[in-house]
N, CA, C and O atoms as a GROMACS GRO file, in nm:
protein
  408
    1UNK      N    1   8.162   6.874  12.622
    1UNK     CA    2   7.995   6.891  12.594
    1UNK      C    3   7.943   6.802  12.607
    1UNK      O    4   8.002   6.706  12.555
    2UNK      N    5   7.813   6.767  12.673
    2UNK     CA    6   7.714   6.654  12.653
    2UNK      C    7   7.608   6.685  12.590
    2UNK      O    8   7.559   6.798  12.597
    3UNK      N    9   7.559   6.594  12.525
    3UNK     CA   10   7.405   6.595  12.446
    3UNK      C   11   7.314   6.508  12.518
    3UNK      O   12   7.333   6.389  12.492
    4UNK      N   13   7.232   6.527  12.591
    4UNK     CA   14   7.131   6.454  12.630
    4UNK      C   15   7.118   6.467  12.772
    4UNK      O   16   7.218   6.444  12.840
    5UNK      N   17   6.978   6.512  12.848
    5UNK     CA   18   6.987   6.504  12.982
    5UNK      C   19   6.878   6.448  13.062
    5UNK      O   20   6.834   6.473  13.175
    6UNK      N   21   6.842   6.352  12.954
    6UNK     CA   22   6.706   6.281  12.988
    6UNK      C   23   6.766   6.141  13.091
    6UNK      O   24   6.884   6.136  13.124
    7UNK      N   25   6.673   6.041  13.129
    7UNK     CA   26   6.694   5.925  13.201
    7UNK      C   27   6.847   5.940  13.264
    7UNK      O   28   6.869   6.030  13.345
    8UNK      N   29   6.938   5.861  13.229
    8UNK     CA   30   7.076   5.868  13.274
    8UNK      C   31   7.172   5.997  13.260
    8UNK      O   32   7.281   6.020  13.312
    9UNK      N   33   7.082   6.083  13.157
    9UNK     CA   34   7.179   6.204  13.121
    9UNK      C   35   7.203   6.302  13.236
    9UNK      O   36   7.305   6.369  13.227
   10UNK      N   37   7.137   6.318  13.327
   10UNK     CA   38   7.170   6.406  13.442
   10UNK      C   39   7.282   6.357  13.528
   10UNK      O   40   7.365   6.439  13.566
   11UNK      N   41   7.293   6.228  13.563
   11UNK     CA   42   7.419   6.168  13.623
   11UNK      C   43   7.526   6.163  13.544
   11UNK      O   44   7.640   6.164  13.590
   12UNK      N   45   7.503   6.159  13.436
   12UNK     CA   46   7.635   6.171  13.337
   12UNK      C   47   7.681   6.287  13.354
   12UNK      O   48   7.801   6.303  13.375
   13UNK      N   49   7.584   6.402  13.348
   13UNK     CA   50   7.655   6.540  13.343
   13UNK      C   51   7.685   6.606  13.502
   13UNK      O   52   7.724   6.721  13.522
   14UNK      N   53   7.663   6.524  13.585
   14UNK     CA   54   7.724   6.547  13.730
   14UNK      C   55   7.832   6.477  13.744
   14UNK      O   56   7.909   6.535  13.821
   15UNK      N   57   7.881   6.355  13.696
   15UNK     CA   58   7.998   6.311  13.669
   15UNK      C   59   8.082   6.359  13.617
   15UNK      O   60   8.187   6.381  13.677
   16UNK      N   61   8.061   6.394  13.482
   16UNK     CA   62   8.130   6.465  13.421
   16UNK      C   63   8.205   6.608  13.438
   16UNK      O   64   8.314   6.635  13.389
   17UNK      N   65   8.134   6.686  13.510
   17UNK     CA   66   8.146   6.796  13.573
   17UNK      C   67   8.236   6.777  13.704
   17UNK      O   68   8.323   6.857  13.738
   18UNK      N   69   8.212   6.689  13.755
   18UNK     CA   70   8.304   6.670  13.865
   18UNK      C   71   8.402   6.580  13.830
   18UNK      O   72   8.463   6.562  13.935
   19UNK      N   73   8.446   6.521  13.754
   19UNK     CA   74   8.553   6.448  13.700
   19UNK      C   75   8.701   6.534  13.681
   19UNK      O   76   8.720   6.641  13.623
   20UNK      N   77   8.786   6.458  13.744
   20UNK     CA   78   8.922   6.543  13.759
   20UNK      C   79   8.986   6.571  13.607
   20UNK      O   80   9.032   6.464  13.566
   21UNK      N   81   9.005   6.670  13.515
   21UNK     CA   82   9.059   6.691  13.449
   21UNK      C   83   8.961   6.709  13.351
   21UNK      O   84   8.990   6.736  13.234
   22UNK      N   85   8.867   6.698  13.385
   22UNK     CA   86   8.784   6.742  13.274
   22UNK      C   87   8.675   6.861  13.326
   22UNK      O   88   8.635   6.864  13.443
   23UNK      N   89   8.631   6.967  13.216
   23UNK     CA   90   8.538   7.054  13.244
   23UNK      C   91   8.410   7.045  13.150
   23UNK      O   92   8.420   7.040  13.028
   24UNK      N   93   8.275   7.044  13.228
   24UNK     CA   94   8.181   7.057  13.137
   24UNK      C   95   8.161   7.184  13.076
   24UNK      O   96   8.129   7.284  13.140
   25UNK      N   97   8.181   7.181  12.945
   25UNK     CA   98   8.165   7.342  12.882
   25UNK      C   99   8.027   7.370  12.830
   25UNK      O  100   7.989   7.479  12.788
   26UNK      N  101   7.936   7.231  12.840
   26UNK     CA  102   7.792   7.348  12.800
   26UNK      C  103   7.696   7.169  12.798
   26UNK      O  104   7.745   7.056  12.809
   27UNK      N  105   7.588   7.202  12.785
   27UNK     CA  106   7.483   7.070  12.773
   27UNK      C  107   7.402   7.102  12.652
   27UNK      O  108   7.369   7.218  12.625
   28UNK      N  109   7.376   7.012  12.592
   28UNK     CA  110   7.249   7.039  12.468
   28UNK      C  111   7.149   6.918  12.501
   28UNK      O  112   7.174   6.800  12.522
   29UNK      N  113   7.024   6.989  12.499
   29UNK     CA  114   6.903   6.898  12.514
   29UNK      C  115   6.788   6.969  12.406
   29UNK      O  116   6.816   7.071  12.344
   30UNK      N  117   6.685   6.915  12.396
   30UNK     CA  118   6.595   6.993  12.308
   30UNK      C  119   6.488   7.036  12.412
   30UNK      O  120   6.405   7.121  12.379
   31UNK      N  121   6.486   6.978  12.539
   31UNK     CA  122   6.383   7.003  12.639
   31UNK      C  123   6.407   7.157  12.733
   31UNK      O  124   6.517   7.175  12.786
   32UNK      N  125   6.334   7.228  12.742
   32UNK     CA  126   6.342   7.353  12.793
   32UNK      C  127   6.386   7.364  12.965
   32UNK      O  128   6.448   7.454  13.022
   33UNK      N  129   6.333   7.240  13.020
   33UNK     CA  130   6.348   7.197  13.140
   33UNK      C  131   6.479   7.124  13.178
   33UNK      O  132   6.502   7.113  13.299
   34UNK      N  133   6.563   7.073  13.093
   34UNK     CA  134   6.685   7.012  13.092
   34UNK      C  135   6.772   7.129  13.052
   34UNK      O  136   6.881   7.115  13.107
   35UNK      N  137   6.768   7.234  12.981
   35UNK     CA  138   6.834   7.360  12.959
   35UNK      C  139   6.840   7.438  13.120
   35UNK      O  140   6.937   7.466  13.191
   36UNK      N  141   6.720   7.455  13.138
   36UNK     CA  142   6.708   7.535  13.294
   36UNK      C  143   6.801   7.457  13.389
   36UNK      O  144   6.893   7.522  13.438
   37UNK      N  145   6.791   7.340  13.419
   37UNK     CA  146   6.859   7.248  13.486
   37UNK      C  147   6.997   7.264  13.502
   37UNK      O  148   7.060   7.272  13.607
   38UNK      N  149   7.055   7.270  13.330
   38UNK     CA  150   7.195   7.254  13.330
   38UNK      C  151   7.264   7.425  13.370
   38UNK      O  152   7.373   7.446  13.424
   39UNK      N  153   7.182   7.510  13.334
   39UNK     CA  154   7.245   7.637  13.382
   39UNK      C  155   7.210   7.652  13.516
   39UNK      O  156   7.313   7.671  13.580
   40UNK      N  157   7.071   7.651  13.617
   40UNK     CA  158   7.091   7.659  13.740
   40UNK      C  159   7.141   7.549  13.852
   40UNK      O  160   7.129   7.569  13.973
   41UNK      N  161   7.191   7.447  13.801
   41UNK     CA  162   7.227   7.352  13.872
   41UNK      C  163   7.384   7.325  13.849
   41UNK      O  164   7.469   7.322  13.938
   42UNK      N  165   7.405   7.309  13.721
   42UNK     CA  166   7.531   7.298  13.694
   42UNK      C  167   7.633   7.419  13.652
   42UNK      O  168   7.753   7.400  13.634
   43UNK      N  169   7.582   7.519  13.641
   43UNK     CA  170   7.598   7.659  13.596
   43UNK      C  171   7.708   7.642  13.418
   43UNK      O  172   7.818   7.675  13.373
   44UNK      N  173   7.624   7.595  13.392
   44UNK     CA  174   7.695   7.564  13.225
   44UNK      C  175   7.603   7.631  13.118
   44UNK      O  176   7.483   7.646  13.139
   45UNK      N  177   7.656   7.666  13.017
   45UNK     CA  178   7.555   7.717  12.911
   45UNK      C  179   7.469   7.552  12.868
   45UNK      O  180   7.497   7.433  12.887
   46UNK      N  181   7.358   7.624  12.805
   46UNK     CA  182   7.266   7.507  12.752
   46UNK      C  183   7.216   7.550  12.626
   46UNK      O  184   7.194   7.669  12.607
   47UNK      N  185   7.196   7.466  12.540
   47UNK     CA  186   7.167   7.490  12.431
   47UNK      C  187   7.075   7.383  12.357
   47UNK      O  188   7.088   7.263  12.384
   48UNK      N  189   6.982   7.425  12.264
   48UNK     CA  190   6.886   7.333  12.209
   48UNK      C  191   6.926   7.238  12.118
   48UNK      O  192   6.882   7.123  12.111
   49UNK      N  193   7.039   7.308  12.022
   49UNK     CA  194   7.080   7.225  11.934
   49UNK      C  195   7.220   7.229  11.923
   49UNK      O  196   7.281   7.333  11.948
   50UNK      N  197   7.287   7.106  11.882
   50UNK     CA  198   7.419   7.104  11.868
   50UNK      C  199   7.511   7.179  11.783
   50UNK      O  200   7.625   7.213  11.814
   51UNK      N  201   7.465   7.197  11.700
   51UNK     CA  202   7.530   7.315  11.585
   51UNK      C  203   7.572   7.419  11.672
   51UNK      O  204   7.691   7.444  11.694
   52UNK      N  205   7.464   7.488  11.728
   52UNK     CA  206   7.512   7.612  11.809
   52UNK      C  207   7.594   7.593  11.907
   52UNK      O  208   7.685   7.676  11.915
   53UNK      N  209   7.591   7.504  11.989
   53UNK     CA  210   7.675   7.458  12.095
   53UNK      C  211   7.832   7.430  12.034
   53UNK      O  212   7.929   7.452  12.106
   54UNK      N  213   7.844   7.388  11.917
   54UNK     CA  214   7.978   7.350  11.889
   54UNK      C  215   8.062   7.459  11.839
   54UNK      O  216   8.184   7.469  11.844
   55UNK      N  217   7.931   7.582  11.765
   55UNK     CA  218   8.015   7.710  11.747
   55UNK      C  219   8.038   7.822  11.850
   55UNK      O  220   8.118   7.914  11.845
   56UNK      N  221   7.947   7.790  11.947
   56UNK     CA  222   7.995   7.874  12.071
   56UNK      C  223   8.100   7.845  12.171
   56UNK      O  224   8.191   7.914  12.218
   57UNK      N  225   8.058   7.717  12.193
   57UNK     CA  226   8.167   7.649  12.328
   57UNK      C  227   8.293   7.570  12.281
   57UNK      O  228   8.375   7.523  12.360
   58UNK      N  229   8.304   7.557  12.136
   58UNK     CA  230   8.404   7.476  12.069
   58UNK      C  231   8.451   7.348  12.177
   58UNK      O  232   8.559   7.354  12.235
   59UNK      N  233   8.358   7.239  12.196
   59UNK     CA  234   8.446   7.145  12.296
   59UNK      C  235   8.561   7.049  12.230
   59UNK      O  236   8.567   7.030  12.109
   60UNK      N  237   8.627   7.006  12.300
   60UNK     CA  238   8.714   6.916  12.252
   60UNK      C  239   8.672   6.778  12.254
   60UNK      O  240   8.722   6.704  12.169
   61UNK      N  241   8.580   6.723  12.348
   61UNK     CA  242   8.503   6.608  12.340
   61UNK      C  243   8.364   6.620  12.348
   61UNK      O  244   8.334   6.699  12.439
   62UNK      N  245   8.245   6.564  12.276
   62UNK     CA  246   8.112   6.553  12.281
   62UNK      C  247   8.082   6.420  12.320
   62UNK      O  248   8.128   6.318  12.268
   63UNK      N  249   7.994   6.432  12.424
   63UNK     CA  250   7.946   6.292  12.501
   63UNK      C  251   7.798   6.304  12.455
   63UNK      O  252   7.723   6.400  12.473
   64UNK      N  253   7.771   6.185  12.391
   64UNK     CA  254   7.610   6.170  12.352
   64UNK      C  255   7.565   6.092  12.411
   64UNK      O  256   7.609   5.978  12.402
   65UNK      N  257   7.460   6.122  12.497
   65UNK     CA  258   7.372   6.036  12.613
   65UNK      C  259   7.225   6.049  12.553
   65UNK      O  260   7.131   6.020  12.626
   66UNK      N  261   7.208   6.081  12.453
   66UNK     CA  262   7.104   6.075  12.352
   66UNK      C  263   7.021   5.935  12.336
   66UNK      O  264   7.073   5.827  12.366
   67UNK      N  265   6.893   5.944  12.289
   67UNK     CA  266   6.828   5.843  12.245
   67UNK      C  267   6.947   5.760  12.150
   67UNK      O  268   7.031   5.832  12.096
   68UNK      N  269   6.954   5.650  12.134
   68UNK     CA  270   7.041   5.583  12.044
   68UNK      C  271   6.987   5.615  11.879
   68UNK      O  272   7.068   5.599  11.788
   69UNK      N  273   6.881   5.650  11.858
   69UNK     CA  274   6.863   5.661  11.715
   69UNK      C  275   6.896   5.784  11.672
   69UNK      O  276   6.874   5.824  11.558
   70UNK      N  277   6.956   5.855  11.773
   70UNK     CA  278   7.019   6.015  11.715
   70UNK      C  279   7.163   6.017  11.731
   70UNK      O  280   7.231   6.119  11.717
   71UNK      N  281   7.219   5.875  11.767
   71UNK     CA  282   7.368   5.881  11.742
   71UNK      C  283   7.429   5.912  11.653
   71UNK      O  284   7.529   5.981  11.673
   72UNK      N  285   7.398   5.878  11.538
   72UNK     CA  286   7.487   5.887  11.412
   72UNK      C  287   7.490   6.023  11.356
   72UNK      O  288   7.594   6.077  11.320
   73UNK      N  289   7.363   6.083  11.348
   73UNK     CA  290   7.355   6.231  11.336
   73UNK      C  291   7.446   6.304  11.392
   73UNK      O  292   7.546   6.358  11.345
   74UNK      N  293   7.396   6.302  11.515
   74UNK     CA  294   7.520   6.364  11.610
   74UNK      C  295   7.612   6.352  11.633
   74UNK      O  296   7.670   6.447  11.685
   75UNK      N  297   7.690   6.218  11.607
   75UNK     CA  298   7.826   6.201  11.606
   75UNK      C  299   7.915   6.241  11.469
   75UNK      O  300   8.037   6.250  11.462
   76UNK      N  301   7.811   6.265  11.358
   76UNK     CA  302   7.870   6.317  11.226
   76UNK      C  303   7.895   6.443  11.284
   76UNK      O  304   8.013   6.472  11.305
   77UNK      N  305   7.808   6.521  11.312
   77UNK     CA  306   7.796   6.667  11.328
   77UNK      C  307   7.936   6.706  11.412
   77UNK      O  308   8.015   6.790  11.370
   78UNK      N  309   7.949   6.647  11.515
   78UNK     CA  310   8.048   6.669  11.625
   78UNK      C  311   8.194   6.632  11.558
   78UNK      O  312   8.299   6.694  11.578
   79UNK      N  313   8.174   6.508  11.469
   79UNK     CA  314   8.306   6.475  11.428
   79UNK      C  315   8.372   6.587  11.321
   79UNK      O  316   8.490   6.624  11.320
   80UNK      N  317   8.266   6.631  11.230
   80UNK     CA  318   8.297   6.704  11.137
   80UNK      C  319   8.344   6.848  11.204
   80UNK      O  320   8.422   6.922  11.145
   81UNK      N  321   8.302   6.873  11.301
   81UNK     CA  322   8.342   7.000  11.402
   81UNK      C  323   8.471   7.010  11.442
   81UNK      O  324   8.525   7.113  11.484
   82UNK      N  325   8.534   6.874  11.425
   82UNK     CA  326   8.674   6.844  11.503
   82UNK      C  327   8.642   6.812  11.660
   82UNK      O  328   8.712   6.872  11.742
   83UNK      N  329   8.569   6.744  11.695
   83UNK     CA  330   8.528   6.722  11.850
   83UNK      C  331   8.532   6.548  11.835
   83UNK      O  332   8.480   6.469  11.757
   84UNK      N  333   8.630   6.533  11.961
   84UNK     CA  334   8.598   6.373  11.970
   84UNK      C  335   8.455   6.356  12.039
   84UNK      O  336   8.384   6.434  12.102
   85UNK      N  337   8.439   6.202  11.995
   85UNK     CA  338   8.298   6.161  12.038
   85UNK      C  339   8.338   6.058  12.145
   85UNK      O  340   8.441   5.990  12.150
   86UNK      N  341   8.234   6.061  12.228
   86UNK     CA  342   8.195   5.926  12.342
   86UNK      C  343   8.058   5.935  12.320
   86UNK      O  344   7.985   6.033  12.304
   87UNK      N  345   8.033   5.785  12.322
   87UNK     CA  346   7.880   5.760  12.301
   87UNK      C  347   7.835   5.641  12.429
   87UNK      O  348   7.897   5.536  12.448
   88UNK      N  349   7.737   5.677  12.493
   88UNK     CA  350   7.655   5.594  12.583
   88UNK      C  351   7.624   5.486  12.485
   88UNK      O  352   7.598   5.506  12.366
   89UNK      N  353   7.628   5.354  12.553
   89UNK     CA  354   7.593   5.256  12.483
   89UNK      C  355   7.428   5.250  12.455
   89UNK      O  356   7.347   5.299  12.534
   90UNK      N  357   7.395   5.188  12.341
   90UNK     CA  358   7.445   5.122  12.250
   90UNK      C  359   7.500   5.246  12.122
   90UNK      O  360   7.436   5.349  12.100
   91UNK      N  361   7.617   5.213  12.057
   91UNK     CA  362   7.694   5.318  11.978
   91UNK      C  363   7.584   5.347  11.859
   91UNK      O  364   7.587   5.454  11.799
   92UNK      N  365   7.482   5.240  11.826
   92UNK     CA  366   7.403   5.273  11.696
   92UNK      C  367   7.266   5.123  11.687
   92UNK      O  368   7.271   5.002  11.712
   93UNK      N  369   7.186   5.191  11.653
   93UNK     CA  370   7.080   5.072  11.648
   93UNK      C  371   7.088   4.976  11.544
   93UNK      O  372   7.042   4.861  11.553
   94UNK      N  373   7.154   5.030  11.436
   94UNK     CA  374   7.177   4.943  11.278
   94UNK      C  375   7.341   4.915  11.289
   94UNK      O  376   7.419   4.980  11.359
   95UNK      N  377   7.365   4.834  11.227
   95UNK     CA  378   7.508   4.811  11.205
   95UNK      C  379   7.552   4.940  11.053
   95UNK      O  380   7.668   4.976  11.033
   96UNK      N  381   7.487   4.968  11.005
   96UNK     CA  382   7.506   5.086  10.908
   96UNK      C  383   7.550   5.174  10.972
   96UNK      O  384   7.661   5.222  10.947
   97UNK      N  385   7.481   5.211  11.057
   97UNK     CA  386   7.490   5.367  11.157
   97UNK      C  387   7.625   5.345  11.224
   97UNK      O  388   7.714   5.429  11.209
   98UNK      N  389   7.643   5.237  11.299
   98UNK     CA  390   7.796   5.214  11.335
   98UNK      C  391   7.918   5.240  11.251
   98UNK      O  392   8.008   5.322  11.272
   99UNK      N  393   7.901   5.141  11.136
   99UNK     CA  394   7.982   5.172  11.047
   99UNK      C  395   8.012   5.312  10.997
   99UNK      O  396   8.126   5.348  10.972
  100UNK      N  397   7.907   5.390  10.982
  100UNK     CA  398   7.918   5.512  10.948
  100UNK      C  399   8.001   5.594  11.056
  100UNK      O  400   8.102   5.658  11.028
  101UNK      N  401   7.952   5.587  11.172
  101UNK     CA  402   8.018   5.649  11.293
  101UNK      C  403   8.145   5.646  11.310
  101UNK      O  404   8.210   5.742  11.352
  102UNK      N  405   8.209   5.499  11.270
  102UNK     CA  406   8.352   5.456  11.278
  102UNK      C  407   8.417   5.492  11.181
  102UNK      O  408   8.537   5.464  11.173
   0.00000   0.00000   0.00000
């Protein structure tokens, strides 16, 4: 599951979707156009909120390709749901957020 389809997010989603041994099970983005793109171009479910995506798609891994200020909240939510988390750099903007994620 990937969160974020802005800036580099679309490239990440295309790479993950084509990577051997991986299957992109969905994309989360608050923007309607990004969700439409995920459904039409990638053929994956798209969600506006991570909580719903975690409940419906039950991903093994959540890749955060969202703005850095959102990383802590999203990582904590995904980890609490039992998913592994990968984060596009930077991990966090504040040391306290990085420590909390770790």
